[in-house]
C-alpha positions as CSV (number, residue, x, y, z in Angstrom):
1,X,0.0,0.0,0.0
2,X,1.5,3.3,-1.1
3,X,1.8,6.0,1.5
4,X,0.1,9.4,1.0
5,X,2.3,12.3,0.2
6,X,2.9,14.4,3.4
7,X,0.5,17.2,2.2
8,X,-2.2,14.6,1.6
9,X,-2.2,13.5,5.3
10,X,-3.8,16.8,6.2
11,X,-6.8,16.5,3.8
12,X,-10.1,16.9,5.5
13,X,-12.5,14.0,5.0
14,X,-15.9,14.7,3.5
15,X,-17.5,13.5,6.8
16,X,-15.4,15.9,8.9
17,X,-16.0,18.8,6.4
18,X,-19.7,18.3,6.7
19,X,-19.3,18.9,10.5
20,X,-17.0,21.9,10.1
21,X,-18.7,23.8,7.3
22,X,-21.9,24.8,9.2
23,X,-19.7,26.3,11.9
24,X,-18.0,28.7,9.4
25,X,-18.9,32.4,9.8
26,X,-20.9,34.0,7.1
27,X,-18.8,35.6,4.4
28,X,-19.2,39.3,3.7
29,X,-20.7,39.6,0.2
30,X,-17.9,41.7,-1.2
31,X,-15.3,39.3,0.1
32,X,-17.3,36.3,-1.1
33,X,-17.2,37.6,-4.7
34,X,-13.4,38.2,-4.6
35,X,-12.0,35.9,-7.3
36,X,-8.8,35.6,-5.3
37,X,-10.6,34.2,-2.2
38,X,-9.3,30.8,-1.3
39,X,-11.7,27.9,-1.0
40,X,-12.8,27.4,2.6
41,X,-12.0,23.8,2.8
42,X,-8.5,24.3,1.2
43,X,-7.9,27.1,3.7
44,X,-8.8,24.9,6.6
45,X,-6.5,22.2,5.4
46,X,-3.7,24.6,5.1
47,X,-4.3,26.0,8.6
48,X,-4.5,22.5,10.0
49,X,-1.2,21.7,8.3
50,X,0.5,24.7,10.1
51,X,-1.1,23.6,13.4
52,X,0.1,20.0,13.0
53,X,3.6,20.7,11.7
54,X,4.4,24.0,13.4
55,X,5.8,25.4,10.2
56,X,5.8,29.1,9.5
57,X,2.9,30.5,7.5
58,X,5.4,31.5,4.7
59,X,6.8,27.9,4.7
60,X,3.6,26.3,3.6
61,X,4.0,24.0,0.6
62,X,2.9,25.8,-2.5
63,X,0.1,23.3,-3.2
64,X,-1.5,24.3,0.1
65,X,-1.7,28.0,-0.7
66,X,0.2,31.2,-0.1
67,X,1.1,31.7,3.5
68,X,-0.1,35.3,3.6
69,X,-3.5,34.4,2.3
70,X,-3.9,31.4,4.6
71,X,-2.8,33.5,7.6
72,X,-5.3,36.2,6.7
73,X,-8.1,33.5,6.7
74,X,-6.8,32.2,10.0
75,X,-7.1,35.6,11.6
76,X,-10.6,36.1,10.1
77,X,-11.8,32.8,11.5
78,X,-10.0,33.3,14.8
79,X,-11.8,36.7,15.3
80,X,-15.1,35.1,14.4
81,X,-14.7,32.4,17.1
82,X,-14.7,29.5,14.6
83,X,-12.0,27.5,16.4
84,X,-13.9,27.8,19.7
85,X,-17.0,26.5,18.0
86,X,-15.1,23.6,16.5
87,X,-13.7,22.8,19.9
88,X,-17.1,22.8,21.6
89,X,-18.6,20.8,18.8
90,X,-15.9,18.2,19.2
91,X,-16.4,18.0,23.0
92,X,-20.1,17.6,22.6
93,X,-19.6,14.8,20.0
94,X,-17.1,13.1,22.3
95,X,-19.6,13.5,25.2
96,X,-22.3,11.9,23.2
97,X,-20.1,9.0,22.0
98,X,-18.6,8.3,25.4
99,X,-21.7,9.1,27.5
100,X,-19.8,11.6,29.6
101,X,-21.6,13.8,32.0
102,X,-19.8,17.1,32.5
103,X,-20.2,19.0,35.7
104,X,-20.3,22.3,33.9
105,X,-21.9,22.2,30.4
106,X,-19.9,24.1,27.8
């Protein structure tokens, strides 16, 4: 069985993307129509690559996107609270799967 290229290991599965996509903040119409705007899924894959590898934004492999564009999207999503929503959704899913009872609901 052939191994995936390193950049392929950070691809988001369709199932996971279906869980993340509804958590994304609405895009401002003038930004949405920008032809240079990076695809949301590709941007998330690039951000996760940086998180997992610890590389600099400018050291992203070219097929994952330009570091400056990915960093700008990271900042946009960070300000919107997206990563907190993803964390909470993950905890709730884990709670449901493992039947955990938290003392303070998130």
